[in-house]
N, C-alpha and C positions, 0 to 999 in steps of 0.2 A: 503402482507406486506414484505418489504425488509429485508434482513439479512445484518448485519454489519460484515464484514470480515477484520481482521487485517492480512495482508500478507506482508512479507518483507524478504529480504535476510539477513542471519546472518552467523557469523563464528561459528565454533564448540564450541568456548568458550563463545558464546552468545552475540557477539557485532555486531553492525551495523556500516558500514563505506562505504558510497557509492562511495568514491573516490578511494578506494583500488582496484587495478587491479584484485584481486582474485574474485571480484564480477561481472566481465564482463561476460555476458552470452555466452555460446557456441551457435551455430546455433539452436540446438534442444530446449534449454531453451529459447532462444529469440522467437522462433516460439510459444512456450507455452505462453509466456507473451503477444504476439500479440493476440492470441486466447482468453486469459484471459480478456484482456481489451475489446475486441469486445463484450464479453458476459456480461459485467458489466452494471448495471443500472446507475452507476456514481462513482465518486471518491471523497474521503473526505481527506483533507490535513490540516496539520498545516502550518504555514507560511513558515518555512524553507524548508520543503519537497515540498511545492507548488513552491517555488522559484527555487528549483532544477529541478522540472518537467516542468517548463515553457520552458525549452530547446526545448520541442517537439511542442511548439506553432508556431514556424517559420520553414519553410523548409530550409534545408542546402544543398548546391550543392554537397557536398561530401558524402551525404547519399546514401546507396545502396537501393535496392528494399525492403528488409525487414524493414529497418529503416523508409522508406517512408510509408510503410504499418502500422507500429506501430504508427507513428505520426498521420496518418489519423484516426486510431481507437481512439487514445487518444483525438484528437481534437474534435471528434464527441460526446464525452461523457460529460454530465454535471459534473461540479466540484464544490465542496463546500469547502471553505477555512475558517478555524477557526483562527482568528487573532485579537489581540488587537491593533496592530500597523498599519496594512495595511489599506489604505483608498480606494483602488480600486484594482480590479483583472482583468485578461485578458479575452479573448473570452470564452464564454460558462462557465463562472465561477461566483459564487456568494459568498459574504462574509457572514459568520455566526458570529453574535455578540450577546451579551446578554446571556440568559439562555441556556447553551450548552445542557443540558439534554432535555429540551423542544424542541429545534431545531432538535436534532437527532431523538427524538421520532416522530416528525413531518415528517422528511425525510423518516423514516421507514414506517410510515402510508401512505404516498403519493406515494410510489414507490413499484414496484415488482422487484424481483431478488436480486442481490448482489450489495451492496455499499462497495467498498474496501477502507479501511482506511490505510494510509501509514504515518509512523512517530511514533517512540516509545513514545514520550511525549504525543501526542494527544491520542494514543491508551491507554496509562496509565490512562488518565483522563476518557476515555470512559469505560475502565475496572472497574474503581472505581465506576462509575455510573451504572454498570451492563448492559451496552449497546452493548458489543462485543459478537456476536453470534458464531464466529468461529475464530480460530487463525491458520494461515498457515505459518509455518517456512520453509524457503528455506535454508537448511543447505549446506554451501560450505566448502570444505575440507581445511580450513585454520584456524590457531589460530592467532588472532590479538593481544590479550593482552591489547587492549585499544579501545576506541570508545564509542559510546552510546550503552548501553545494550538494547537488543530487548525488554525485560520487564523492563520498567523504574521504576518500583516499585515492591512491593511484587507480587509474582506470584500467580495468582488465582488457585484454584483447577481445574485441567483440566483432560479430558478423551480423550485418543487417539482414533480417528475414522478412520484414513487412513494414509498410508505411500506410497509414490510413488517415484520411481527414474525418474529423468527428465534429459535427456542428459547423458553425461559421468561422471559428478562429483557431481550433486546436488540431494539431497533427500528432498522431501517435506513432512513434517509432518503436519497433520491436527488434531487439537484439538477442542473440544467444552467445555464450562464450565461444571464442574462435578456437 
């Protein structure tokens, strides 16, 4: 059975803003993300995060070797997109419509390993349904004061199970529901 993992970069004050330069990974953190994606059973996105990640669907001439490596890993993984407005999705992706809880339980039952969910709003919905098995917060040393909060609703009771320094600036905190 697969495990649903909510993993996302966040500021010290708890915000997510993918356009902020402080979230650009250093080479060590980027290598970590390449290895992370390689090990996934798949990726679960809301519409906005999926549209952001579609950047990796097409090769760009200006990419360096690690960027090409990340894109190849990401392209190879199945992706599931939760959306009420999208009518189609790109390569290796499927739309999830209808009963979200049943769909996610089905994914968990059909797959082994980790399915990573990205996007605080989708993660909030899955948290409310009791479907997130692990939270990985990649803390960056910046205070944004705005953006989307990592936890889009009430914080569930959590228990810290690991903390790791990745690269020069980032700490990954790993929690499970308490």
